[in-house]
Residue, then its C-alpha position, 0 to 999 in steps of 0.5 A: x739397716x743391716x751392718x755387715x761384719x768386717x772381713x778383716x780378721x782383726x776387726x774390733x781389735x788393736x790390730x784394726x785400730x793400728x791398721x786404720x791409724x797407719x792408713x790415715x797417717x799415709x793419707x795425710x803424708x801423701x796429701x802433704x807431699x802433694x801440696x809441696x809438689x804443687x807449690x814446687x811445680x808452680x815455682x813457689x818458694x816454700x820456707x822451712x817453717x811452711x814446709x814443717x807446718x804442712x808436713x806436720x799437719x795431721x788434719x786431713x780436712x785442713x790439708x785438703x783446704x791447703x791443697x785447694x789453695x796451693x792451686x792458686x796461691x802466689x806464696x806458700x803463706x797464702x795457704x794459711x791466710x784464712x787461719x791468721 
């Protein structure tokens, strides 16, 4: 397998690490906003504790799980049901 060098001028540097971190943070923030929007559009009450838990989460995989659950949840707490 041939590895292609990155075309990003800061490849392998702190600049690249910072860029990747920012991109990941943006994705998690966007996913959290999507979850809250789905719950809001479905007229599901979102307690402040649940809102903080969703917006404070940095695990993109877990946010994906919560996103999927938001589509069928009847309460915000249903997002976290399997974690208890």
